C-alpha positions in Angstrom: 6.0 7.7 -24.6 9.2 9.1 -23.0 9.9 8.6 -19.4 10.2 11.7 -17.3 12.9 12.0 -14.7 12.2 12.1 -11.0 13.9 14.6 -8.6 15.9 12.0 -6.8 16.3 14.1 -3.6 16.9 12.6 -0.2 13.1 12.4 0.6 12.4 10.7 -2.7 15.2 8.2 -2.2 14.1 7.4 1.4 10.4 7.1 0.4 11.3 5.0 -2.6 13.4 2.6 -0.6 10.6 2.1 2.0 8.0 1.6 -0.7 10.1 -0.9 -2.6 10.7 -2.9 0.6 7.0 -3.0 1.3 5.7 -3.4 -2.2 8.3 -5.9 -3.5 10.9 -4.9 -6.1 9.3 -6.2 -9.3 5.9 -4.6 -8.6 7.4 -1.4 -7.3 9.7 -1.0 -10.3 6.9 -1.6 -12.7 4.7 1.0 -11.0 7.5 3.5 -10.8 8.3 3.2 -14.5 4.6 3.5 -15.4 4.3 6.6 -13.3 7.3 8.2 -15.0 5.4 8.1 -18.3 3.2 11.1 -17.5 3.9 14.3 -15.6 0.7 14.0 -13.5 1.5 10.4 -12.3 5.2 11.1 -12.0 4.6 14.2 -9.8 2.1 12.2 -7.7 4.6 9.4 -7.2 7.2 12.0 -6.3 4.9 13.6 -3.8 3.9 10.2 -2.2 7.5 9.1 -1.8 8.5 12.4 -0.1 5.4 13.0 2.0 3.9 9.7 2.6 6.6 7.1 2.6 9.6 9.2 3.7 7.9 11.6 6.1 5.5 9.1 7.7 6.3 5.4 6.9 10.0 5.9 7.6 9.5 7.6 11.0 10.5 5.8 14.1 7.9 5.2 16.8 5.7 2.6 15.1 6.6 -0.7 13.4 5.6 -1.1 9.8 3.1 -3.8 10.7 1.3 -1.4 13.0 1.3 1.3 10.4 -0.1 -1.2 8.0 -2.9 -2.0 10.4 -3.7 1.7 10.7 -3.6 2.3 7.0 -5.7 -0.8 6.1 -8.3 0.1 8.7 -8.6 3.7 7.5 -8.8 2.6 3.8 -11.4 -0.1 4.6 -13.5 2.4 6.7 -13.4 4.9 3.8 -14.2 2.3 1.2 -11.1 2.9 -0.8 -10.9 -0.6 -2.2 -8.4 -0.1 -5.0 -5.8 1.5 -2.7 -6.7 -1.0 0.0 -5.6 -3.9 -2.3 -2.2 -2.4 -2.5 -1.9 -1.9 1.2 -3.2 -5.4 1.9 -0.3 -6.8 -0.1 2.1 -4.4 1.6 0.7 -5.3 5.0 1.4 -9.0 4.3 5.0 -8.0 3.3 5.2 -6.1 6.6 4.4 -9.2 8.5 0.6 -9.3 8.9 -1.1 -12.6 8.4 -4.3 -13.4 6.6 -5.9 -14.2 10.0 -4.9 -10.8 11.4 -6.4 -9.1 8.3 -9.7 -11.1 8.9 -9.8 -9.9 12.5 -9.0 -6.3 11.4 -11.9 -6.4 8.9 -14.3 -7.7 11.6 -13.2 -4.9 13.8 -13.7 -2.3 11.0 -17.2 -3.8 10.5 -18.2 -2.9 14.0 -17.0 0.7 13.9 -17.3 1.6 10.2 -20.2 -0.6 9.2 -20.8 -4.0 7.6 -20.6 -2.7 4.0 -17.1 -1.4 4.7 -16.1 -4.8 6.1 -17.7 -6.7 3.2 -15.9 -4.5 0.6 -12.6 -4.9 2.4 -13.0 -8.7 2.6 -13.7 -8.7 -1.1 -10.6 -6.7 -1.8 -8.5 -9.0 0.4 -9.9 -12.1 -1.3 -9.0 -10.7 -4.7 -5.4 -10.0 -3.5 -5.2 -13.5 -1.9 -6.2 -15.1 -5.2 -3.6 -13.1 -7.2 -0.9 -14.1 -4.6 -2.0 -17.7 -4.5 -1.9 -18.0 -8.3 1.6 -16.5 -8.4 2.8 -19.2 -6.0 1.4 -21.9 -8.3 
């Protein structure tokens, strides 16, 4: 399938750069290329770069690690495990530790319920396993 071009406007470029830094170049490039294969996923990636990563993540006022804590907490509370996995990895890249994530999930469990914390811990354990295997 042919790759579809992105509108590489300033917002796109800013959001892309932030996302690449947080996601890691290889994983980000793979996801970006996959999204370009269909107009629905390409347009969603365009939107996310411009409105999520450029308009919010690139703002001054909060460190990326703090933004990661907020994002991971919200995703855990909402039970969005698939998106949570991606943000766990980005949170680690933004300087969070596994111990901090553990504390975060305990905190989420108190305010969003034990099932939310259990699902978040499962998602984290899956990501940790992938990361540990990649390290050898």
